[in-house]
ZADO-1210 file (C-alpha; in nm, 4 decimals, padded with zeros to 6 digits):
<atoms>
<atom x="-03.9357" y="01.1186" z="-09.8704" code="MET" pos="1"/>
<atom x="-03.6120" y="01.2598" z="-09.8056" code="GLU" pos="2"/>
<atom x="-03.4038" y="01.3538" z="-09.4396" code="THR" pos="3"/>
<atom x="-03.1732" y="01.6182" z="-09.4712" code="GLN" pos="4"/>
<atom x="-02.8971" y="01.5286" z="-09.2360" code="VAL" pos="5"/>
<atom x="-02.7783" y="01.8450" z="-09.0254" code="THR" pos="6"/>
<atom x="-02.4052" y="01.7161" z="-08.8768" code="THR" pos="7"/>
<atom x="-02.3328" y="01.8324" z="-08.5195" code="THR" pos="8"/>
<atom x="-02.0610" y="02.0971" z="-08.6509" code="ARG" pos="9"/>
<atom x="-02.3365" y="02.2905" z="-08.8436" code="GLN" pos="10"/>
<atom x="-02.5792" y="02.3473" z="-08.5426" code="ARG" pos="11"/>
<atom x="-02.4846" y="02.6359" z="-08.3204" code="VAL" pos="12"/>
<atom x="-02.6530" y="02.5189" z="-07.9954" code="TRP" pos="13"/>
<atom x="-02.6626" y="02.1299" z="-07.9682" code="VAL" pos="14"/>
<atom x="-02.7515" y="01.8776" z="-07.6684" code="THR" pos="15"/>
<atom x="-02.4955" y="01.7566" z="-07.3998" code="THR" pos="16"/>
<atom x="-02.4584" y="01.3839" z="-07.5726" code="ALA" pos="17"/>
<atom x="-02.4054" y="01.5205" z="-07.9069" code="ASP" pos="18"/>
<atom x="-02.1474" y="01.7890" z="-07.7622" code="ALA" pos="19"/>
<atom x="-01.9936" y="01.5575" z="-07.5548" code="CYS" pos="20"/>
<atom x="-01.9424" y="01.2824" z="-07.8715" code="ALA" pos="21"/>
<atom x="-01.7965" y="01.5846" z="-08.1188" code="ALA" pos="22"/>
<atom x="-01.5675" y="01.7078" z="-07.8308" code="LEU" pos="23"/>
<atom x="-01.4525" y="01.3401" z="-07.7090" code="GLY" pos="24"/>
<atom x="-01.5078" y="01.4227" z="-07.3277" code="MET" pos="25"/>
<atom x="-01.7563" y="01.2934" z="-07.0695" code="SER" pos="26"/>
<atom x="-02.0561" y="01.4585" z="-06.9047" code="ARG" pos="27"/>
<atom x="-01.8439" y="01.4774" z="-06.5865" code="GLU" pos="28"/>
<atom x="-01.5637" y="01.6644" z="-06.8033" code="THR" pos="29"/>
<atom x="-01.8157" y="01.9405" z="-06.9395" code="LEU" pos="30"/>
<atom x="-01.9918" y="01.9786" z="-06.6000" code="ARG" pos="31"/>
<atom x="-01.6949" y="02.0182" z="-06.4004" code="GLN" pos="32"/>
<atom x="-01.5482" y="02.2647" z="-06.6602" code="LEU" pos="33"/>
<atom x="-01.9250" y="02.4208" z="-06.6417" code="ARG" pos="34"/>
<atom x="-01.9084" y="02.4254" z="-06.2629" code="LEU" pos="35"/>
<atom x="-01.5515" y="02.6035" z="-06.2397" code="ARG" pos="36"/>
<atom x="-01.6235" y="02.8895" z="-06.4795" code="GLY" pos="37"/>
<atom x="-01.4721" y="02.8010" z="-06.7324" code="VAL" pos="38"/>
<atom x="-01.7361" y="02.7696" z="-06.9474" code="LEU" pos="39"/>
<atom x="-01.9787" y="03.0518" z="-06.8634" code="THR" pos="40"/>
<atom x="-02.3658" y="03.0788" z="-06.9476" code="PRO" pos="41"/>
<atom x="-02.4713" y="03.2313" z="-07.2700" code="GLY" pos="42"/>
<atom x="-02.1409" y="03.1578" z="-07.4155" code="LYS" pos="43"/>
<atom x="-02.0557" y="02.8502" z="-07.3974" code="HIS" pos="44"/>
<atom x="-02.3730" y="02.6893" z="-07.2908" code="TYR" pos="45"/>
<atom x="-02.7548" y="02.7627" z="-07.2314" code="ARG" pos="46"/>
<atom x="-03.0507" y="02.6232" z="-07.0599" code="ARG" pos="47"/>
<atom x="-03.4036" y="02.5288" z="-07.2979" code="TRP" pos="48"/>
<atom x="-03.7437" y="02.4181" z="-07.2314" code="GLY" pos="49"/>
<atom x="-04.0009" y="02.6261" z="-07.0407" code="CYS" pos="50"/>
<atom x="-03.8753" y="02.4185" z="-06.7155" code="THR" pos="51"/>
<atom x="-03.8078" y="02.7417" z="-06.4374" code="GLN" pos="52"/>
<atom x="-03.4201" y="02.7430" z="-06.5356" code="GLY" pos="53"/>
<atom x="-03.3758" y="02.3658" z="-06.4600" code="ARG" pos="54"/>
<atom x="-03.4132" y="02.2667" z="-06.8585" code="GLY" pos="55"/>
<atom x="-03.1953" y="02.1070" z="-07.0564" code="PRO" pos="56"/>
<atom x="-02.8163" y="02.2444" z="-07.1704" code="LEU" pos="57"/>
<atom x="-02.7337" y="02.2996" z="-07.4783" code="GLN" pos="58"/>
<atom x="-02.3580" y="02.3639" z="-07.5704" code="TRP" pos="59"/>
<atom x="-02.2372" y="02.5952" z="-07.8078" code="HIS" pos="60"/>
<atom x="-01.9385" y="02.3505" z="-07.9487" code="LEU" pos="61"/>
<atom x="-01.7027" y="02.6162" z="-08.1640" code="GLU" pos="62"/>
<atom x="-01.7133" y="02.8493" z="-07.8056" code="ASN" pos="63"/>
<atom x="-01.6371" y="02.5323" z="-07.6005" code="VAL" pos="64"/>
<atom x="-01.3855" y="02.4113" z="-07.8389" code="GLU" pos="65"/>
<atom x="-01.2298" y="02.7015" z="-07.8743" code="SER" pos="66"/>
<atom x="-01.2297" y="02.7976" z="-07.4955" code="THR" pos="67"/>
<atom x="-01.1088" y="02.4520" z="-07.3821" code="ILE" pos="68"/>
<atom x="-00.8170" y="02.4380" z="-07.6387" code="THR" pos="69"/>
<atom x="-00.7213" y="02.7855" z="-07.5128" code="GLY" pos="70"/>
<atom x="-00.8004" y="02.6932" z="-07.1082" code="TRP" pos="71"/>
<atom x="-00.5823" y="02.3201" z="-07.1847" code="SER" pos="72"/>
<atom x="-00.2492" y="02.4925" z="-07.3380" code="ARG" pos="73"/>
<atom x="-00.2474" y="02.7023" z="-07.0442" code="ARG" pos="74"/>
<atom x="-00.2983" y="02.4618" z="-06.7951" code="HIS" pos="75"/>
<atom x="-00.0923" y="02.2486" z="-06.8630" code="LEU" pos="76"/>
<atom x="00.2201" y="02.4462" z="-06.9582" code="GLN" pos="77"/>
<atom x="00.4686" y="02.4302" z="-06.6192" code="HIS" pos="78"/>
</atoms>
C-alpha cells in the first residue's frame, strides 16, 4: 500500500508544530505575534474542532510568512 506524502507547504492550514518547523520559529513567537495583533484570526490562524472555541490552532503558512516578512522589514528598519 502506497502512502502519499504531503509536504507542509502544499497544505493550506497546518498545525502549530508544523508551522513552527516550516517558519523556523517557536510556539511562543507565534503566540506573541497573535496576541499583538500582527497575525489575525481567519487570515493567519483558525481554531478547529468542536471544543467551544478552545480547540487547537491551525495556521495558514503562506499568509503568516508573507505578513511576518513585511512586518519584520518595517520594524527592523530605523
